[in-house]
N, C-alpha and C positions, 0 to 999 in steps of 0.2 A: 462490409467486412469488419467485424469487430475482433477483439482480442480472443474471443471464444473460439474462433475458427483457425487458430494457429496450429493446433494439433501437436502430436509427439514429434514428428520429423522436424517441424519448425522450431520447437523448443530445443531439440538436440543441435540443430544448426546454430541457433543463437548462443548456446553454451559453448560450442566449439569456437565460434568467432570471439566470444568473450575470453576464452582461454588463450587464444592466439594474441589478442590485443593486450590483455592485462597480465598474462603470465600466471603460472600456478601459485605463486607466492602471494599475489594480491587478491585472488578470488575469494578466499575466506573472509578477508577484511571487508571487501565490497559487499558480500552477502550478509555479513553481520550488520553493516551500516544500513543496508536496504531493509533488513528485517526490523531493526529498531525504529527506523523512520516509519514503516508501515504500522508498527505497534503504537507509536505516538499519535499517528494520524487517526487510527481507529479510536483511541481513547479520547482524542479531542472531538471527533464527530459524535461520539457517544455522549460526552458532556454537553455539547451544544444541543443535541436532541433532547436530553433530559431537562435542560434549561427552558427550551421552548415549550415542552409539554406542560410545565408548571404554569406558564403564563396564560394558557388558554382557559384555565379554571377560574381565573380572577376576572371579574367584570370591572370596567372603569367606574370609579366612584366620583360623583360630582357633588 
């Protein structure tokens, strides 16, 4: 069972629990923090991927 099998009812349940735990005033702040963290993670993985692809073109020089 992966994250892909959560479905709409599961997401609604998670959002309701988050609303109860954190309250309506904190949810926008948490969402913004999670979104910016995901954006930074994507940029970092993209940079790592571009760095590694450039290294395969060069052969070791002796």
